[in-house]
Phi, psi and omega in degrees: 000319179297320179303318179292326177293320178293319176300322177298315179298316181292331178273356185300324181302315179294318178296318182295320180293325181279340182079006183278137172231111181303134183293340184279354181286136180287156175277168177301321179297322179289333179279340182301139183072355179248321188228152165266140187237129170261116177264123177250114183246125182222148179291337177201159179293342180266004179301129182301325179290324176296316178297319178295321178294318176304313181298314181297316181289329179292338179265355183282118182248354187266010187247014184301326183261015185259007177054050183258131170244150179249130175243126180252128177242116180227118185052244182256020185236143179233138167233143182096354178209141182269053178216175181286162179295331182293329184298303179292329178298315181290310184298321185252012177052060179250125181287152179271349185253010178211159179286142174202147171245141172224122178262116185257129181284173180298331180276001173097358179268155179280115182271333182209133179230138181212144175265003178230160180301144179263146175270165175301320180297320178295317178296314179302314181299317180294317181292314183293340178276350183288138180304318181295323179292314180298319179295324181287343181272352182286000000 
């Protein structure tokens, strides 16, 4: 599942340029209690931090069992979620003019927020520290 999320992130540039958002993608509300969501918010697809995040996530191999989906918000376009760009920006207080990552837990709260790209190790540590993740490992 993580591999498909990473493929989604890597394909985000093409989706963002075309403005297409597949109708079959779930909303953030639909993912709650089912998925952990990494929201990657960038002012443009060519943002150096966005490119660095793509690279870091493409190398992350430790998250297959962590139920992670990636949602990319770039300007007025979203990939990975079937809603407008304003919805996650407003709900999770993400600016449209700067890079930001927000790792959202299954219960919907922001567990990790960063203004710089996150590594796979940082994501794993944040996820593994979550009560729901620890309970699921018992």
